C-alpha positions, 0 to 999 in steps of 0.5 A, spaced: 093 487 491 088 481 489 094 475 488 095 477 496 087 477 498 086 470 494 092 466 497 089 468 504 083 465 502 085 459 499 092 458 503 093 455 496 099 459 492 097 456 486 090 458 486 092 466 486 094 467 480 086 464 477 083 468 483 086 474 480 084 473 473 077 471 475 076 478 480 079 482 473 074 479 469 068 480 474 071 489 473 072 488 466 066 485 464 060 491 465 065 495 461 066 490 455 058 489 455 057 497 455 062 498 450 061 492 445 055 495 441 059 503 439 066 499 438 062 495 433 058 501 430 065 505 430 069 499 426 064 499 421 063 506 419 068 511 422 064 517 419 057 516 422 060 512 429 063 520 429 057 524 427 053 520 433 059 522 438 059 529 436 053 532 433 053 538 429 054 544 431 053 552 428 059 555 425 059 561 424 064 564 418 065 571 417 065 573 410 070 571 405 071 579 403 070 581 411 076 576 412 080 579 406 079 586 408 082 583 416 088 580 413 090 587 409 090 591 416 097 592 419 100 586 424 096 586 431 092 592 429 086 594 434 079 591 433 073 592 436 067 587 435 061 585 440 064 578 442 061 573 437 065 577 432 071 578 437 071 569 437 073 570 430 077 576 427 083 573 431 082 566 427 082 569 421 087 574 422 094 577 426 089 583 429 088 583 436 081 584 439 080 589 444 075 585 448 075 578 448 070 574 452 072 575 459 072 567 461 078 567 455 082 572 458 087 572 463 083 577 469 089 581 471 088 589 474 092 590 467 089 587 463 082 587 466 077 583 461 071 585 465 072 592 465 074 592 457 067 588 456 064 593 459 067 598 455 066 595 449 059 594 451 058 601 452 062 603 445 057 599 441 050 600 445 045 604 442 044 611 446 052 611 446 053 619 444 058 619 438 063 623 443 063 617 447 063 612 442 070 617 439 073 617 447 073 609 448 076 609 441 081 613 443 082 612 449 083 605 448 087 605 441 083 602 437 084 602 430 077 599 427 071 596 428 067 590 425 060 592 426 054 586 424 047 588 423 043 593 428 049 596 430 051 600 423 047 605 423 049 608 431 056 609 427 053 613 422 054 620 425 062 619 426 062 616 419 059 623 416 063 626 421 070 622 417 071 620 424 071 613 421 072 610 413 069 605 411 074 599 409 070 593 407 063 593 407 060 585 407 053 585 410 051 583 415 059 585 416 062 592 416 069 593 417 071 601 419 077 605 420 078 610 426 081 616 422 079 622 427 086 625 431 081 625 436 080 618 437 086 615 434 091 618 440 
């Protein structure tokens, strides 16, 4: 297109490539001026340039003993956990998280990620009764729970009744197995 414009303006076919080169240089020049300092920094010290481009992010990890316990569970076991932990469980094991953050799950009537999230919040909420917790666990085939910090005491009544068993305790996390026949249905 630039060649056609240059030829029409000058009427000289030989001037068209020169005009196209001038126009292309004028288009590229602003980008080159802006990119030059970053390019120089990137070639000088790639590690430092990468650190500037990608600022450090707070990385959250699970304790080693909890990871080992999760890896020791039967494959594709259904695990319930709060949203923060739900991201990490499938990253370190072959287990399935009952309620992953809905934005990362296919939204279909059968899958119903928003319904699962609501039910998961109710399972972990402070005011939920032990019977309601058992109902949720049993209705969704949840075999294991990963509890964090303030969630831990909420499940003490079910531990005392023998409906849950501690698999791993690595503060601030606790991995529990559902042992109650009502909850395992």
